[in-house]
C-alpha positions as CSV (number, residue, x, y, z in Angstrom):
1,M,95.2,71.6,92.7
2,K,94.8,75.8,91.7
3,K,94.3,78.8,93.2
4,F,91.8,81.2,93.2
5,V,91.1,84.9,93.6
6,F,88.3,86.0,95.3
7,T,87.7,89.2,95.2
8,Y,85.3,91.4,97.4
9,H,82.0,94.1,96.3
10,G,80.7,96.5,98.0
11,S,80.0,98.7,100.4
12,W,80.5,97.9,104.6
13,P,78.8,100.2,106.4
14,T,81.3,102.7,109.0
15,A,81.6,100.2,111.6
16,P,80.8,96.1,111.0
17,T,78.6,94.9,113.7
18,Q,79.8,91.2,115.7
19,E,76.9,89.9,113.8
20,M,79.4,90.5,110.4
21,M,82.9,89.9,111.5
22,D,80.9,86.9,113.6
23,A,79.5,85.8,110.2
24,W,82.9,86.1,108.1
25,T,85.5,84.4,111.2
26,N,83.1,81.2,111.2
27,W,82.6,81.5,107.7
28,F,86.7,81.1,107.3
29,G,87.0,78.5,109.3
30,S,85.0,76.3,107.1
31,I,86.8,76.6,104.4
32,A,90.2,76.5,106.6
33,D,91.2,73.5,104.4
34,H,91.2,75.4,100.6
35,L,93.2,78.6,102.3
36,V,96.5,80.0,100.7
37,D,95.5,83.9,101.6
38,A,92.9,85.2,103.9
39,G,93.5,88.4,102.7
40,N,92.0,91.2,104.0
41,P,90.2,93.9,103.3
42,L,90.8,96.5,100.8
43,G,91.3,100.5,101.3
44,P,90.2,102.9,98.6
45,G,92.1,102.2,94.9
46,R,93.1,104.0,92.0
47,E,92.6,102.7,88.5
48,V,95.7,103.1,85.5
49,T,95.6,103.4,81.9
50,T,97.6,104.3,79.5
51,T,95.6,108.0,79.4
52,G,95.7,108.9,82.7
53,S,94.5,107.5,86.6
54,Q,91.2,107.6,88.3
55,D,90.0,107.4,91.8
56,L,88.1,104.2,92.0
57,T,84.7,105.7,93.2
58,P,81.9,103.1,94.5
59,E,80.0,104.0,91.1
60,M,82.8,101.4,89.8
61,A,82.4,99.0,92.2
62,P,85.5,98.8,93.7
63,A,87.5,95.6,95.5
64,T,86.8,95.9,99.0
65,G,88.8,93.0,99.9
66,Y,90.9,89.5,98.9
67,S,91.2,85.9,99.5
68,I,92.9,83.5,98.1
69,V,91.9,79.2,98.0
70,S,92.7,76.0,96.8
71,A,90.3,74.0,94.6
72,D,90.4,71.4,91.5
73,N,88.6,73.9,89.0
74,M,86.0,76.8,89.2
75,D,83.0,75.0,90.1
76,D,84.9,73.9,93.5
77,A,86.7,77.1,94.0
78,V,82.6,79.1,93.0
79,K,80.8,76.4,95.8
80,L,83.2,77.8,98.4
81,L,80.7,80.8,98.3
82,A,78.5,79.0,99.5
83,D,78.4,79.9,103.2
84,C,79.8,82.7,102.4
85,P,78.5,86.5,104.4
86,I,79.1,88.4,100.2
87,V,78.4,92.1,101.5
88,D,76.9,92.6,97.2
89,S,78.8,90.0,94.9
90,V,82.1,88.3,95.2
91,R,84.3,87.5,91.9
92,V,86.1,84.5,91.5
93,Y,89.7,84.1,89.3
94,E,91.9,81.1,89.2
95,A,95.3,82.4,89.3
96,M,97.2,81.2,85.8
97,S,100.5,79.6,85.9
98,M,102.9,81.5,83.9
């Protein structure tokens, strides 16, 4: 199986509701056999380039969390998101072997 990284994007309300937290807990339970690392929410971030750095702003659609899953291929990884309580979007990346 290959590994895939999900990055979650979008704004959370200041305090997630119990309903939101239950939806995430239920979804993680439904894909438990594929979870490598359930991940964590992400706090403020900074983009670093060769010309300097800048804080990430909401307009830049920064990642707000991540998870790592195992799946046979990209299509199967994407299928795991069918019941995900997506905030705004989820980006899926294959973790390539080095």
